[in-house]
N, C-alpha and C positions, 0 to 999 in steps of 0.2 A: 536402513534409515530413512525416514520420510524427509522429502525435500520440500521446503517452503519458499513461496514468493511472499514477501512483505509489501503490501500496498500501502502507500502514504499519501496523504492529503495534507496541506499546510496553507496558511496564510501568507501573503508575501512578505509580512515583516516577522516571521517565525525565524528562530535562530536554530543553528545546529543542535543545540542542546533540547529545544522544543521537540525536534524530530527524533533524536536519539531517546528521548524520554518517552514518547510514544511507542516507539519500537520495543523499549525495554518493558513496558507495561504489557505489550501484546506477548513478548516473549516469555513473561513470567508462567503463564500457562503451559507452554510446550518448549522448554529449554532444551530438551535431548534432541530436537529436530534441527535438520541442517538448513540454513538459509541459503537459497541459491543467488538471490538478487532483490534489489528494492525497485518496485514498480511505481511510476508517477506519470501523471499527464504530461503529454509531450512538451507543453509550453513550461512546464516546472523542471524539466530534466536537467537544466544547466544553472539552477538557482544555487548561489554560493552556500546558503545553508544546507541544502540538500547534499551537495558535492562534499561539504565538510563532514556532515554525518556519515555518509556513505564512505569516505576515506578513513574516518575513524573506526569505522566498523569492519572495514575491508571488503565490503560488497560491491558488486557493480550496479549501476542504474539502468532499469529499461524505461524506455520511452514509450508510452502508450497514446496513441492517436484517439481524438475525441470519438470518431466513429466506432472504434473498438470498445471504448467505455461504454458508450450508449448501448451497443449491441448486447452487452453482458448483464444490463441493468436488471433483466428480468430474475437473475440469480442473487442479487444484492438484497440482503435482510434489512438493513438499516434504511429508514426513509426520512431524511433530512429535508425540510422545505428549503433551507438554504442552497444545500448541494443540488437540488432538483432545479431551482431557479438559476443556479450560476453555471452548471454543468450538465444539466439534464439526466443526472443519475441521483439515486437516492443516498448513495455514499461513495465519495471518490476513492477513498482508499480500499474500500471493499472491491469496487469495480476494477481498480487498477491490479489488485492482487489477483483476482479471478483471470482478467484479461492476460496478464503477465504469465500466470501459470499454464495457460494454454488450455486445448481441448480436453475436455473431461474433468477439468479441476474443480475442486471441492473446497468451499469456504470453511475454514477450521477455526479461525478467530475472528469474531465480528469486530466492527469498530471500537477501538478505545481511544480516549482523548488524553493528550498530555495535560500535565498539571497546570500549565499556563493556558490551556485551552486554545493554543494556535496551530496545534499538529495532530493529526489522527493516524492510526495505523490498523491494519487487519491482515490476516495471513490466509493464503489459499495453498493447498497440497497440490503438487505437480503429480501427475501420473507417472508411474514408473518408467515408461519408455521414453519420457521427455529428456533430451540431452542436457 
């Protein structure tokens, strides 16, 4: 079974429902894959909406530091002007997924957006040797 890291980006006023909606949209294309964790920028890792979504889904949260997000930006597919201006990466969720999945990760689901447009999600495949 292929394991995935789900990267998430979200606005400060997003709800847990916004985050779970974005994740559900992303998962529709790869439902048979095992999700290992949700990866987010470090400053969002303790946000109540994220913790609520992670608790509902039963997945741990990975905190990704800003330098790691920026370092992986060359592998990010989506190029959002807003994300570039605020975080220095083309897509927060794609960068978080790739950084969280580790060395040799491959982006398998590009950014999708929740119905309320307050959260985004993407997924990266972990290498088989990753614990």
